[in-house]
mmCIF file of the N, C-alpha and C atoms, coordinates in Angstrom:
data_MODEL
# 
_entry.id   MODEL 
# 
loop_
_atom_site.group_PDB 
_atom_site.id 
_atom_site.type_symbol 
_atom_site.label_atom_id 
_atom_site.label_alt_id 
_atom_site.label_comp_id 
_atom_site.label_asym_id 
_atom_site.label_entity_id 
_atom_site.label_seq_id 
_atom_site.pdbx_PDB_ins_code 
_atom_site.Cartn_x 
_atom_site.Cartn_y 
_atom_site.Cartn_z 
_atom_site.occupancy 
_atom_site.B_iso_or_equiv 
_atom_site.pdbx_formal_charge 
_atom_site.auth_seq_id 
_atom_site.auth_comp_id 
_atom_site.auth_asym_id 
_atom_site.auth_atom_id 
_atom_site.pdbx_PDB_model_num 
ATOM 1   N N  . UNK A 1 1  ? -87.964  35.121 12.087 1.00 0.00 ? 1  UNK A N  1 
ATOM 2   C CA . UNK A 1 1  ? -88.179  35.969 10.939 1.00 0.00 ? 1  UNK A CA 1 
ATOM 3   C C  . UNK A 1 1  ? -89.122  35.238 9.985  1.00 0.00 ? 1  UNK A C  1 
ATOM 4   N N  . UNK A 1 2  ? -90.110  35.962 9.536  1.00 0.00 ? 2  UNK A N  1 
ATOM 5   C CA . UNK A 1 2  ? -91.083  35.426 8.591  1.00 0.00 ? 2  UNK A CA 1 
ATOM 6   C C  . UNK A 1 2  ? -90.774  35.956 7.195  1.00 0.00 ? 2  UNK A C  1 
ATOM 7   N N  . UNK A 1 3  ? -91.093  35.180 6.196  1.00 0.00 ? 3  UNK A N  1 
ATOM 8   C CA . UNK A 1 3  ? -90.971  35.654 4.809  1.00 0.00 ? 3  UNK A CA 1 
ATOM 9   C C  . UNK A 1 3  ? -92.235  35.284 4.054  1.00 0.00 ? 3  UNK A C  1 
ATOM 10  N N  . UNK A 1 4  ? -92.595  36.118 3.100  1.00 0.00 ? 4  UNK A N  1 
ATOM 11  C CA . UNK A 1 4  ? -93.772  35.856 2.278  1.00 0.00 ? 4  UNK A CA 1 
ATOM 12  C C  . UNK A 1 4  ? -93.656  36.627 0.973  1.00 0.00 ? 4  UNK A C  1 
ATOM 13  N N  . UNK A 1 5  ? -94.600  36.381 0.102  1.00 0.00 ? 5  UNK A N  1 
ATOM 14  C CA . UNK A 1 5  ? -94.694  37.148 -1.135 1.00 0.00 ? 5  UNK A CA 1 
ATOM 15  C C  . UNK A 1 5  ? -95.735  38.246 -0.934 1.00 0.00 ? 5  UNK A C  1 
ATOM 16  N N  . UNK A 1 6  ? -95.734  39.203 -1.804 1.00 0.00 ? 6  UNK A N  1 
ATOM 17  C CA . UNK A 1 6  ? -96.691  40.301 -1.705 1.00 0.00 ? 6  UNK A CA 1 
ATOM 18  C C  . UNK A 1 6  ? -98.123  39.796 -1.830 1.00 0.00 ? 6  UNK A C  1 
ATOM 19  N N  . UNK A 1 7  ? -98.359  38.872 -2.751 1.00 0.00 ? 7  UNK A N  1 
ATOM 20  C CA . UNK A 1 7  ? -99.728  38.369 -2.937 1.00 0.00 ? 7  UNK A CA 1 
ATOM 21  C C  . UNK A 1 7  ? -100.201 37.590 -1.704 1.00 0.00 ? 7  UNK A C  1 
ATOM 22  N N  . UNK A 1 8  ? -99.341  36.770 -1.089 1.00 0.00 ? 8  UNK A N  1 
ATOM 23  C CA . UNK A 1 8  ? -99.731  36.063 0.130  1.00 0.00 ? 8  UNK A CA 1 
ATOM 24  C C  . UNK A 1 8  ? -99.943  37.038 1.289  1.00 0.00 ? 8  UNK A C  1 
ATOM 25  N N  . UNK A 1 9  ? -99.124  38.073 1.350  1.00 0.00 ? 9  UNK A N  1 
ATOM 26  C CA . UNK A 1 9  ? -99.288  39.089 2.386  1.00 0.00 ? 9  UNK A CA 1 
ATOM 27  C C  . UNK A 1 9  ? -100.654 39.762 2.271  1.00 0.00 ? 9  UNK A C  1 
ATOM 28  N N  . UNK A 1 10 ? -101.027 40.120 1.058  1.00 0.00 ? 10 UNK A N  1 
ATOM 29  C CA . UNK A 1 10 ? -102.330 40.762 0.833  1.00 0.00 ? 10 UNK A CA 1 
ATOM 30  C C  . UNK A 1 10 ? -103.478 39.863 1.286  1.00 0.00 ? 10 UNK A C  1 
ATOM 31  N N  . UNK A 1 11 ? -103.357 38.561 1.021  1.00 0.00 ? 11 UNK A N  1 
ATOM 32  C CA . UNK A 1 11 ? -104.434 37.618 1.356  1.00 0.00 ? 11 UNK A CA 1 
ATOM 33  C C  . UNK A 1 11 ? -104.640 37.483 2.861  1.00 0.00 ? 11 UNK A C  1 
ATOM 34  N N  . UNK A 1 12 ? -103.562 37.635 3.638  1.00 0.00 ? 12 UNK A N  1 
ATOM 35  C CA . UNK A 1 12 ? -103.652 37.349 5.069  1.00 0.00 ? 12 UNK A CA 1 
ATOM 36  C C  . UNK A 1 12 ? -102.967 38.431 5.901  1.00 0.00 ? 12 UNK A C  1 
ATOM 37  N N  . UNK A 1 13 ? -103.200 39.690 5.574  1.00 0.00 ? 13 UNK A N  1 
ATOM 38  C CA . UNK A 1 13 ? -102.500 40.812 6.199  1.00 0.00 ? 13 UNK A CA 1 
ATOM 39  C C  . UNK A 1 13 ? -102.738 40.871 7.713  1.00 0.00 ? 13 UNK A C  1 
ATOM 40  N N  . UNK A 1 14 ? -103.965 40.615 8.151  1.00 0.00 ? 14 UNK A N  1 
ATOM 41  C CA . UNK A 1 14 ? -104.256 40.692 9.583  1.00 0.00 ? 14 UNK A CA 1 
ATOM 42  C C  . UNK A 1 14 ? -103.452 39.659 10.360 1.00 0.00 ? 14 UNK A C  1 
ATOM 43  N N  . UNK A 1 15 ? -103.372 38.421 9.880  1.00 0.00 ? 15 UNK A N  1 
ATOM 44  C CA . UNK A 1 15 ? -102.614 37.377 10.569 1.00 0.00 ? 15 UNK A CA 1 
ATOM 45  C C  . UNK A 1 15 ? -101.142 37.750 10.660 1.00 0.00 ? 15 UNK A C  1 
ATOM 46  N N  . UNK A 1 16 ? -100.595 38.289 9.570  1.00 0.00 ? 16 UNK A N  1 
ATOM 47  C CA . UNK A 1 16 ? -99.188  38.708 9.594  1.00 0.00 ? 16 UNK A CA 1 
ATOM 48  C C  . UNK A 1 16 ? -98.966  39.832 10.605 1.00 0.00 ? 16 UNK A C  1 
ATOM 49  N N  . UNK A 1 17 ? -99.853  40.818 10.609 1.00 0.00 ? 17 UNK A N  1 
ATOM 50  C CA . UNK A 1 17 ? -99.708  41.917 11.566 1.00 0.00 ? 17 UNK A CA 1 
ATOM 51  C C  . UNK A 1 17 ? -99.819  41.421 13.003 1.00 0.00 ? 17 UNK A C  1 
ATOM 52  N N  . UNK A 1 18 ? -100.725 40.487 13.256 1.00 0.00 ? 18 UNK A N  1 
ATOM 53  C CA . UNK A 1 18 ? -100.859 39.926 14.598 1.00 0.00 ? 18 UNK A CA 1 
ATOM 54  C C  . UNK A 1 18 ? -99.579  39.214 15.022 1.00 0.00 ? 18 UNK A C  1 
ATOM 55  N N  . UNK A 1 19 ? -98.999  38.409 14.134 1.00 0.00 ? 19 UNK A N  1 
ATOM 56  C CA . UNK A 1 19 ? -97.758  37.702 14.454 1.00 0.00 ? 19 UNK A CA 1 
ATOM 57  C C  . UNK A 1 19 ? -96.624  38.680 14.730 1.00 0.00 ? 19 UNK A C  1 
ATOM 58  N N  . UNK A 1 20 ? -96.539  39.718 13.924 1.00 0.00 ? 20 UNK A N  1 
ATOM 59  C CA . UNK A 1 20 ? -95.467  40.707 14.080 1.00 0.00 ? 20 UNK A CA 1 
ATOM 60  C C  . UNK A 1 20 ? -95.593  41.430 15.412 1.00 0.00 ? 20 UNK A C  1 
ATOM 61  N N  . UNK A 1 21 ? -96.793  41.888 15.734 1.00 0.00 ? 21 UNK A N  1 
ATOM 62  C CA . UNK A 1 21 ? -96.962  42.686 16.952 1.00 0.00 ? 21 UNK A CA 1 
ATOM 63  C C  . UNK A 1 21 ? -96.943  41.841 18.223 1.00 0.00 ? 21 UNK A C  1 
ATOM 64  N N  . UNK A 1 22 ? -97.469  40.639 18.184 1.00 0.00 ? 22 UNK A N  1 
ATOM 65  C CA . UNK A 1 22 ? -97.557  39.818 19.392 1.00 0.00 ? 22 UNK A CA 1 
ATOM 66  C C  . UNK A 1 22 ? -96.269  39.055 19.692 1.00 0.00 ? 22 UNK A C  1 
ATOM 67  N N  . UNK A 1 23 ? -95.516  38.697 18.675 1.00 0.00 ? 23 UNK A N  1 
ATOM 68  C CA . UNK A 1 23 ? -94.349  37.832 18.868 1.00 0.00 ? 23 UNK A CA 1 
ATOM 69  C C  . UNK A 1 23 ? -93.027  38.520 18.534 1.00 0.00 ? 23 UNK A C  1 
ATOM 70  N N  . UNK A 1 24 ? -93.032  39.823 18.344 1.00 0.00 ? 24 UNK A N  1 
ATOM 71  C CA . UNK A 1 24 ? -91.832  40.573 17.963 1.00 0.00 ? 24 UNK A CA 1 
ATOM 72  C C  . UNK A 1 24 ? -91.148  39.948 16.756 1.00 0.00 ? 24 UNK A C  1 
ATOM 73  N N  . UNK A 1 25 ? -91.957  39.485 15.823 1.00 0.00 ? 25 UNK A N  1 
ATOM 74  C CA . UNK A 1 25 ? -91.437  38.911 14.586 1.00 0.00 ? 25 UNK A CA 1 
ATOM 75  C C  . UNK A 1 25 ? -91.081  40.023 13.610 1.00 0.00 ? 25 UNK A C  1 
ATOM 76  N N  . UNK A 1 26 ? -90.223  39.694 12.675 1.00 0.00 ? 26 UNK A N  1 
ATOM 77  C CA . UNK A 1 26 ? -89.908  40.567 11.554 1.00 0.00 ? 26 UNK A CA 1 
ATOM 78  C C  . UNK A 1 26 ? -90.384  39.858 10.304 1.00 0.00 ? 26 UNK A C  1 
ATOM 79  N N  . UNK A 1 27 ? -91.036  40.584 9.423  1.00 0.00 ? 27 UNK A N  1 
ATOM 80  C CA . UNK A 1 27 ? -91.570  40.008 8.188  1.00 0.00 ? 27 UNK A CA 1 
ATOM 81  C C  . UNK A 1 27 ? -90.829  40.591 7.000  1.00 0.00 ? 27 UNK A C  1 
ATOM 82  N N  . UNK A 1 28 ? -90.371  39.723 6.120  1.00 0.00 ? 28 UNK A N  1 
ATOM 83  C CA . UNK A 1 28 ? -89.760  40.162 4.875  1.00 0.00 ? 28 UNK A CA 1 
ATOM 84  C C  . UNK A 1 28 ? -90.706  39.790 3.746  1.00 0.00 ? 28 UNK A C  1 
ATOM 85  N N  . UNK A 1 29 ? -91.089  40.787 2.973  1.00 0.00 ? 29 UNK A N  1 
ATOM 86  C CA . UNK A 1 29 ? -91.932  40.552 1.805  1.00 0.00 ? 29 UNK A CA 1 
ATOM 87  C C  . UNK A 1 29 ? -91.021  40.615 0.585  1.00 0.00 ? 29 UNK A C  1 
ATOM 88  N N  . UNK A 1 30 ? -90.877  39.467 -0.077 1.00 0.00 ? 30 UNK A N  1 
ATOM 89  C CA . UNK A 1 30 ? -90.025  39.408 -1.264 1.00 0.00 ? 30 UNK A CA 1 
ATOM 90  C C  . UNK A 1 30 ? -90.713  40.093 -2.433 1.00 0.00 ? 30 UNK A C  1 
ATOM 91  N N  . UNK A 1 31 ? -89.935  40.919 -3.152 1.00 0.00 ? 31 UNK A N  1 
ATOM 92  C CA . UNK A 1 31 ? -90.498  41.641 -4.299 1.00 0.00 ? 31 UNK A CA 1 
ATOM 93  C C  . UNK A 1 31 ? -89.661  41.424 -5.551 1.00 0.00 ? 31 UNK A C  1 
ATOM 94  N N  . UNK A 1 32 ? -88.986  40.314 -5.623 1.00 0.00 ? 32 UNK A N  1 
ATOM 95  C CA . UNK A 1 32 ? -88.154  40.022 -6.777 1.00 0.00 ? 32 UNK A CA 1 
ATOM 96  C C  . UNK A 1 32 ? -86.719  39.828 -6.351 1.00 0.00 ? 32 UNK A C  1 
ATOM 97  N N  . UNK A 1 33 ? -85.863  39.643 -7.325 1.00 0.00 ? 33 UNK A N  1 
ATOM 98  C CA . UNK A 1 33 ? -84.455  39.374 -7.042 1.00 0.00 ? 33 UNK A CA 1 
ATOM 99  C C  . UNK A 1 33 ? -83.808  40.539 -6.294 1.00 0.00 ? 33 UNK A C  1 
ATOM 100 N N  . UNK A 1 34 ? -83.235  40.223 -5.122 1.00 0.00 ? 34 UNK A N  1 
ATOM 101 C CA . UNK A 1 34 ? -82.529  41.207 -4.298 1.00 0.00 ? 34 UNK A CA 1 
ATOM 102 C C  . UNK A 1 34 ? -83.375  42.425 -3.952 1.00 0.00 ? 34 UNK A C  1 
ATOM 103 N N  . UNK A 1 35 ? -84.682  42.237 -3.837 1.00 0.00 ? 35 UNK A N  1 
ATOM 104 C CA . UNK A 1 35 ? -85.560  43.345 -3.496 1.00 0.00 ? 35 UNK A CA 1 
ATOM 105 C C  . UNK A 1 35 ? -86.598  42.855 -2.495 1.00 0.00 ? 35 UNK A C  1 
ATOM 106 N N  . UNK A 1 36 ? -86.885  43.679 -1.527 1.00 0.00 ? 36 UNK A N  1 
ATOM 107 C CA . UNK A 1 36 ? -87.881  43.288 -0.545 1.00 0.00 ? 36 UNK A CA 1 
ATOM 108 C C  . UNK A 1 36 ? -88.201  44.415 0.407  1.00 0.00 ? 36 UNK A C  1 
ATOM 109 N N  . UNK A 1 37 ? -89.173  44.166 1.241  1.00 0.00 ? 37 UNK A N  1 
ATOM 110 C CA . UNK A 1 37 ? -89.637  45.118 2.238  1.00 0.00 ? 37 UNK A CA 1 
ATOM 111 C C  . UNK A 1 37 ? -89.613  44.420 3.592  1.00 0.00 ? 37 UNK A C  1 
ATOM 112 N N  . UNK A 1 38 ? -89.212  45.139 4.628  1.00 0.00 ? 38 UNK A N  1 
ATOM 113 C CA . UNK A 1 38 ? -89.197  44.591 5.983  1.00 0.00 ? 38 UNK A CA 1 
ATOM 114 C C  . UNK A 1 38 ? -90.281  45.286 6.793  1.00 0.00 ? 38 UNK A C  1 
ATOM 115 N N  . UNK A 1 39 ? -91.064  44.482 7.507  1.00 0.00 ? 39 UNK A N  1 
ATOM 116 C CA . UNK A 1 39 ? -92.092  45.017 8.402  1.00 0.00 ? 39 UNK A CA 1 
ATOM 117 C C  . UNK A 1 39 ? -91.787  44.502 9.800  1.00 0.00 ? 39 UNK A C  1 
ATOM 118 N N  . UNK A 1 40 ? -91.817  45.418 10.770 1.00 0.00 ? 40 UNK A N  1 
ATOM 119 C CA . UNK A 1 40 ? -91.581  45.048 12.169 1.00 0.00 ? 40 UNK A CA 1 
ATOM 120 C C  . UNK A 1 40 ? -92.486  45.875 13.066 1.00 0.00 ? 40 UNK A C  1 
ATOM 121 N N  . UNK A 1 41 ? -92.608  45.461 14.308 1.00 0.00 ? 41 UNK A N  1 
ATOM 122 C CA . UNK A 1 41 ? -93.445  46.195 15.251 1.00 0.00 ? 41 UNK A CA 1 
ATOM 123 C C  . UNK A 1 41 ? -92.804  47.544 15.580 1.00 0.00 ? 41 UNK A C  1 
ATOM 124 N N  . UNK A 1 42 ? -93.609  48.462 16.043 1.00 0.00 ? 42 UNK A N  1 
ATOM 125 C CA . UNK A 1 42 ? -93.111  49.775 16.438 1.00 0.00 ? 42 UNK A CA 1 
ATOM 126 C C  . UNK A 1 42 ? -92.127  49.640 17.598 1.00 0.00 ? 42 UNK A C  1 
ATOM 127 N N  . UNK A 1 43 ? -92.391  48.742 18.538 1.00 0.00 ? 43 UNK A N  1 
ATOM 128 C CA . UNK A 1 43 ? -91.485  48.540 19.675 1.00 0.00 ? 43 UNK A CA 1 
ATOM 129 C C  . UNK A 1 43 ? -90.115  48.067 19.200 1.00 0.00 ? 43 UNK A C  1 
ATOM 130 N N  . UNK A 1 44 ? -90.099  47.141 18.249 1.00 0.00 ? 44 UNK A N  1 
ATOM 131 C CA . UNK A 1 44 ? -88.832  46.643 17.713 1.00 0.00 ? 44 UNK A CA 1 
ATOM 132 C C  . UNK A 1 44 ? -88.086  47.750 16.963 1.00 0.00 ? 44 UNK A C  1 
ATOM 133 N N  . UNK A 1 45 ? -88.822  48.534 16.182 1.00 0.00 ? 45 UNK A N  1 
ATOM 134 C CA . UNK A 1 45 ? -88.220  49.653 15.446 1.00 0.00 ? 45 UNK A CA 1 
ATOM 135 C C  . UNK A 1 45 ? -87.608  50.667 16.422 1.00 0.00 ? 45 UNK A C  1 
ATOM 136 N N  . UNK A 1 46 ? -88.347  51.025 17.468 1.00 0.00 ? 46 UNK A N  1 
ATOM 137 C CA . UNK A 1 46 ? -87.835  51.985 18.448 1.00 0.00 ? 46 UNK A CA 1 
ATOM 138 C C  . UNK A 1 46 ? -86.586  51.464 19.144 1.00 0.00 ? 46 UNK A C  1 
ATOM 139 N N  . UNK A 1 47 ? -86.554  50.176 19.416 1.00 0.00 ? 47 UNK A N  1 
ATOM 140 C CA . UNK A 1 47 ? -85.381  49.569 20.028 1.00 0.00 ? 47 UNK A CA 1 
ATOM 141 C C  . UNK A 1 47 ? -84.164  49.666 19.109 1.00 0.00 ? 47 UNK A C  1 
ATOM 142 N N  . UNK A 1 48 ? -84.363  49.398 17.833 1.00 0.00 ? 48 UNK A N  1 
ATOM 143 C CA . UNK A 1 48 ? -83.268  49.521 16.861 1.00 0.00 ? 48 UNK A CA 1 
ATOM 144 C C  . UNK A 1 48 ? -82.767  50.955 16.757 1.00 0.00 ? 48 UNK A C  1 
ATOM 145 N N  . UNK A 1 49 ? -83.694  51.902 16.752 1.00 0.00 ? 49 UNK A N  1 
ATOM 146 C CA . UNK A 1 49 ? -83.301  53.319 16.666 1.00 0.00 ? 49 UNK A CA 1 
ATOM 147 C C  . UNK A 1 49 ? -82.521  53.745 17.910 1.00 0.00 ? 49 UNK A C  1 
ATOM 148 N N  . UNK A 1 50 ? -82.939  53.279 19.084 1.00 0.00 ? 50 UNK A N  1 
ATOM 149 C CA . UNK A 1 50 ? -82.232  53.619 20.320 1.00 0.00 ? 50 UNK A CA 1 
ATOM 150 C C  . UNK A 1 50 ? -80.818  53.037 20.308 1.00 0.00 ? 50 UNK A C  1 
ATOM 151 N N  . UNK A 1 51 ? -80.682  51.793 19.856 1.00 0.00 ? 51 UNK A N  1 
ATOM 152 C CA . UNK A 1 51 ? -79.364  51.167 19.752 1.00 0.00 ? 51 UNK A CA 1 
ATOM 153 C C  . UNK A 1 51 ? -78.494  51.921 18.761 1.00 0.00 ? 51 UNK A C  1 
ATOM 154 N N  . UNK A 1 52 ? -79.067  52.302 17.652 1.00 0.00 ? 52 UNK A N  1 
ATOM 155 C CA . UNK A 1 52 ? -78.315  53.065 16.644 1.00 0.00 ? 52 UNK A CA 1 
ATOM 156 C C  . UNK A 1 52 ? -77.810  54.376 17.228 1.00 0.00 ? 52 UNK A C  1 
ATOM 157 N N  . UNK A 1 53 ? -78.665  55.050 17.997 1.00 0.00 ? 53 UNK A N  1 
ATOM 158 C CA . UNK A 1 53 ? -78.261  56.311 18.620 1.00 0.00 ? 53 UNK A CA 1 
ATOM 159 C C  . UNK A 1 53 ? -77.122  56.089 19.613 1.00 0.00 ? 53 UNK A C  1 
ATOM 160 N N  . UNK A 1 54 ? -77.252  55.047 20.434 1.00 0.00 ? 54 UNK A N  1 
ATOM 161 C CA . UNK A 1 54 ? -76.216  54.770 21.440 1.00 0.00 ? 54 UNK A CA 1 
ATOM 162 C C  . UNK A 1 54 ? -74.868  54.478 20.801 1.00 0.00 ? 54 UNK A C  1 
ATOM 163 N N  . UNK A 1 55 ? -74.876  53.900 19.624 1.00 0.00 ? 55 UNK A N  1 
ATOM 164 C CA . UNK A 1 55 ? -73.619  53.541 18.953 1.00 0.00 ? 55 UNK A CA 1 
ATOM 165 C C  . UNK A 1 55 ? -73.244  54.526 17.849 1.00 0.00 ? 55 UNK A C  1 
ATOM 166 N N  . UNK A 1 56 ? -73.931  55.665 17.788 1.00 0.00 ? 56 UNK A N  1 
ATOM 167 C CA . UNK A 1 56 ? -73.732  56.600 16.677 1.00 0.00 ? 56 UNK A CA 1 
ATOM 168 C C  . UNK A 1 56 ? -72.455  57.419 16.795 1.00 0.00 ? 56 UNK A C  1 
ATOM 169 N N  . UNK A 1 57 ? -71.889  57.513 17.970 1.00 0.00 ? 57 UNK A N  1 
ATOM 170 C CA . UNK A 1 57 ? -70.631  58.247 18.107 1.00 0.00 ? 57 UNK A CA 1 
ATOM 171 C C  . UNK A 1 57 ? -69.641  57.391 18.889 1.00 0.00 ? 57 UNK A C  1 
ATOM 172 N N  . UNK A 1 58 ? -68.390  57.654 18.676 1.00 0.00 ? 58 UNK A N  1 
ATOM 173 C CA . UNK A 1 58 ? -67.336  56.908 19.362 1.00 0.00 ? 58 UNK A CA 1 
ATOM 174 C C  . UNK A 1 58 ? -67.435  57.102 20.884 1.00 0.00 ? 58 UNK A C  1 
ATOM 175 N N  . UNK A 1 59 ? -67.753  58.325 21.311 1.00 0.00 ? 59 UNK A N  1 
ATOM 176 C CA . UNK A 1 59 ? -67.872  58.611 22.749 1.00 0.00 ? 59 UNK A CA 1 
ATOM 177 C C  . UNK A 1 59 ? -69.000  57.791 23.374 1.00 0.00 ? 59 UNK A C  1 
ATOM 178 N N  . UNK A 1 60 ? -70.152  57.743 22.716 1.00 0.00 ? 60 UNK A N  1 
ATOM 179 C CA . UNK A 1 60 ? -71.265  56.934 23.229 1.00 0.00 ? 60 UNK A CA 1 
ATOM 180 C C  . UNK A 1 60 ? -70.884  55.465 23.296 1.00 0.00 ? 60 UNK A C  1 
ATOM 181 N N  . UNK A 1 61 ? -70.237  54.979 22.248 1.00 0.00 ? 61 UNK A N  1 
ATOM 182 C CA . UNK A 1 61 ? -69.835  53.578 22.196 1.00 0.00 ? 61 UNK A CA 1 
ATOM 183 C C  . UNK A 1 61 ? -68.856  53.249 23.331 1.00 0.00 ? 61 UNK A C  1 
ATOM 184 N N  . UNK A 1 62 ? -67.887  54.120 23.563 1.00 0.00 ? 62 UNK A N  1 
ATOM 185 C CA . UNK A 1 62 ? -66.906  53.898 24.623 1.00 0.00 ? 62 UNK A CA 1 
ATOM 186 C C  . UNK A 1 62 ? -67.560  53.941 26.009 1.00 0.00 ? 62 UNK A C  1 
ATOM 187 N N  . UNK A 1 63 ? -68.497  54.868 26.208 1.00 0.00 ? 63 UNK A N  1 
ATOM 188 C CA . UNK A 1 63 ? -69.194  54.971 27.491 1.00 0.00 ? 63 UNK A CA 1 
ATOM 189 C C  . UNK A 1 63 ? -70.019  53.711 27.752 1.00 0.00 ? 63 UNK A C  1 
ATOM 190 N N  . UNK A 1 64 ? -70.680  53.207 26.727 1.00 0.00 ? 64 UNK A N  1 
ATOM 191 C CA . UNK A 1 64 ? -71.471  51.993 26.860 1.00 0.00 ? 64 UNK A CA 1 
ATOM 192 C C  . UNK A 1 64 ? -70.573  50.786 27.144 1.00 0.00 ? 64 UNK A C  1 
ATOM 193 N N  . UNK A 1 65 ? -69.468  50.664 26.423 1.00 0.00 ? 65 UNK A N  1 
ATOM 194 C CA . UNK A 1 65 ? -68.516  49.573 26.666 1.00 0.00 ? 65 UNK A CA 1 
ATOM 195 C C  . UNK A 1 65 ? -67.961  49.631 28.085 1.00 0.00 ? 65 UNK A C  1 
ATOM 196 N N  . UNK A 1 66 ? -67.665  50.829 28.576 1.00 0.00 ? 66 UNK A N  1 
ATOM 197 C CA . UNK A 1 66 ? -67.155  51.004 29.929 1.00 0.00 ? 66 UNK A CA 1 
ATOM 198 C C  . UNK A 1 66 ? -68.187  50.554 30.962 1.00 0.00 ? 66 UNK A C  1 
ATOM 199 N N  . UNK A 1 67 ? -69.431  50.916 30.752 1.00 0.00 ? 67 UNK A N  1 
ATOM 200 C CA . UNK A 1 67 ? -70.497  50.525 31.680 1.00 0.00 ? 67 UNK A CA 1 
ATOM 201 C C  . UNK A 1 67 ? -70.675  49.011 31.690 1.00 0.00 ? 67 UNK A C  1 
ATOM 202 N N  . UNK A 1 68 ? -70.595  48.388 30.534 1.00 0.00 ? 68 UNK A N  1 
ATOM 203 C CA . UNK A 1 68 ? -70.723  46.928 30.454 1.00 0.00 ? 68 UNK A CA 1 
ATOM 204 C C  . UNK A 1 68 ? -69.576  46.254 31.203 1.00 0.00 ? 68 UNK A C  1 
ATOM 205 N N  . UNK A 1 69 ? -68.372  46.761 31.034 1.00 0.00 ? 69 UNK A N  1 
ATOM 206 C CA . UNK A 1 69 ? -67.219  46.190 31.734 1.00 0.00 ? 69 UNK A CA 1 
ATOM 207 C C  . UNK A 1 69 ? -67.349  46.341 33.250 1.00 0.00 ? 69 UNK A C  1 
ATOM 208 N N  . UNK A 1 70 ? -67.847  47.488 33.709 1.00 0.00 ? 70 UNK A N  1 
ATOM 209 C CA . UNK A 1 70 ? -68.052  47.692 35.150 1.00 0.00 ? 70 UNK A CA 1 
ATOM 210 C C  . UNK A 1 70 ? -69.059  46.684 35.699 1.00 0.00 ? 70 UNK A C  1 
ATOM 211 N N  . UNK A 1 71 ? -70.128  46.448 34.955 1.00 0.00 ? 71 UNK A N  1 
ATOM 212 C CA . UNK A 1 71 ? -71.120  45.474 35.397 1.00 0.00 ? 71 UNK A CA 1 
ATOM 213 C C  . UNK A 1 71 ? -70.527  44.069 35.456 1.00 0.00 ? 71 UNK A C  1 
ATOM 214 N N  . UNK A 1 72 ? -69.778  43.701 34.432 1.00 0.00 ? 72 UNK A N  1 
ATOM 215 C CA . UNK A 1 72 ? -69.187  42.363 34.381 1.00 0.00 ? 72 UNK A CA 1 
ATOM 216 C C  . UNK A 1 72 ? -68.147  42.145 35.476 1.00 0.00 ? 72 UNK A C  1 
ATOM 217 N N  . UNK A 1 73 ? -67.416  43.180 35.821 1.00 0.00 ? 73 UNK A N  1 
ATOM 218 C CA . UNK A 1 73 ? -66.348  43.030 36.815 1.00 0.00 ? 73 UNK A CA 1 
ATOM 219 C C  . UNK A 1 73 ? -66.835  43.267 38.247 1.00 0.00 ? 73 UNK A C  1 
ATOM 220 N N  . UNK A 1 74 ? -68.109  43.583 38.417 1.00 0.00 ? 74 UNK A N  1 
ATOM 221 C CA . UNK A 1 74 ? -68.657  43.800 39.750 1.00 0.00 ? 74 UNK A CA 1 
ATOM 222 C C  . UNK A 1 74 ? -68.332  45.163 40.331 1.00 0.00 ? 74 UNK A C  1 
ATOM 223 N N  . UNK A 1 75 ? -67.931  46.099 39.505 1.00 0.00 ? 75 UNK A N  1 
ATOM 224 C CA . UNK A 1 75 ? -67.565  47.433 39.983 1.00 0.00 ? 75 UNK A CA 1 
ATOM 225 C C  . UNK A 1 75 ? -68.719  48.429 39.868 1.00 0.00 ? 75 UNK A C  1 
ATOM 226 N N  . UNK A 1 76 ? -69.918  47.920 39.732 1.00 0.00 ? 76 UNK A N  1 
ATOM 227 C CA . UNK A 1 76 ? -71.070  48.814 39.651 1.00 0.00 ? 76 UNK A CA 1 
ATOM 228 C C  . UNK A 1 76 ? -71.649  48.996 41.054 1.00 0.00 ? 76 UNK A C  1 
ATOM 229 N N  . UNK A 1 77 ? -72.567  49.932 41.197 1.00 0.00 ? 77 UNK A N  1 
ATOM 230 C CA . UNK A 1 77 ? -73.190  50.178 42.494 1.00 0.00 ? 77 UNK A CA 1 
ATOM 231 C C  . UNK A 1 77 ? -74.642  50.596 42.278 1.00 0.00 ? 77 UNK A C  1 
ATOM 232 N N  . UNK A 1 78 ? -75.407  50.480 43.335 1.00 0.00 ? 78 UNK A N  1 
ATOM 233 C CA . UNK A 1 78 ? -76.813  50.866 43.291 1.00 0.00 ? 78 UNK A CA 1 
ATOM 234 C C  . UNK A 1 78 ? -76.996  52.177 44.028 1.00 0.00 ? 78 UNK A C  1 
ATOM 235 N N  . UNK A 1 79 ? -77.963  52.964 43.558 1.00 0.00 ? 79 UNK A N  1 
ATOM 236 C CA . UNK A 1 79 ? -78.339  54.193 44.239 1.00 0.00 ? 79 UNK A CA 1 
ATOM 237 C C  . UNK A 1 79 ? -79.836  54.182 44.446 1.00 0.00 ? 79 UNK A C  1 
ATOM 238 N N  . UNK A 1 80 ? -80.261  54.679 45.589 1.00 0.00 ? 80 UNK A N  1 
ATOM 239 C CA . UNK A 1 80 ? -81.678  54.821 45.850 1.00 0.00 ? 80 UNK A CA 1 
ATOM 240 C C  . UNK A 1 80 ? -82.142  56.154 45.286 1.00 0.00 ? 80 UNK A C  1 
ATOM 241 N N  . UNK A 1 81 ? -83.255  56.131 44.576 1.00 0.00 ? 81 UNK A N  1 
ATOM 242 C CA . UNK A 1 81 ? -83.817  57.360 44.055 1.00 0.00 ? 81 UNK A CA 1 
ATOM 243 C C  . UNK A 1 81 ? -84.656  58.044 45.132 1.00 0.00 ? 81 UNK A C  1 
ATOM 244 N N  . UNK A 1 82 ? -84.594  59.341 45.161 1.00 0.00 ? 82 UNK A N  1 
ATOM 245 C CA . UNK A 1 82 ? -85.397  60.102 46.112 1.00 0.00 ? 82 UNK A CA 1 
ATOM 246 C C  . UNK A 1 82 ? -86.820  60.176 45.619 1.00 0.00 ? 82 UNK A C  1 
ATOM 247 N N  . UNK A 1 83 ? -87.741  59.954 46.504 1.00 0.00 ? 83 UNK A N  1 
ATOM 248 C CA . UNK A 1 83 ? -89.155  60.081 46.133 1.00 0.00 ? 83 UNK A CA 1 
ATOM 249 C C  . UNK A 1 83 ? -89.639  61.460 46.506 1.00 0.00 ? 83 UNK A C  1 
ATOM 250 N N  . UNK A 1 84 ? -90.441  62.029 45.648 1.00 0.00 ? 84 UNK A N  1 
ATOM 251 C CA . UNK A 1 84 ? -90.962  63.375 45.905 1.00 0.00 ? 84 UNK A CA 1 
ATOM 252 C C  . UNK A 1 84 ? -92.309  63.324 46.539 1.00 0.00 ? 84 UNK A C  1 
# 
């Protein structure tokens, strides 16, 4: 995680954007006491949104936990996909 001030961010915006997009970094721009902005790559944002969706309901959470337990206990199986 990177942190900077708004003025430093303005001075070197391209370098910060390159670090964020290439290294999956998160940037926090401090804007005063208990205030700030977070910048992250689109891929990282989409991943967070997908995780939020998966855990958004109790049923989804239970289904995901069940799948994880099956994988850990060796009770999972593979299926071949049909090619068209």
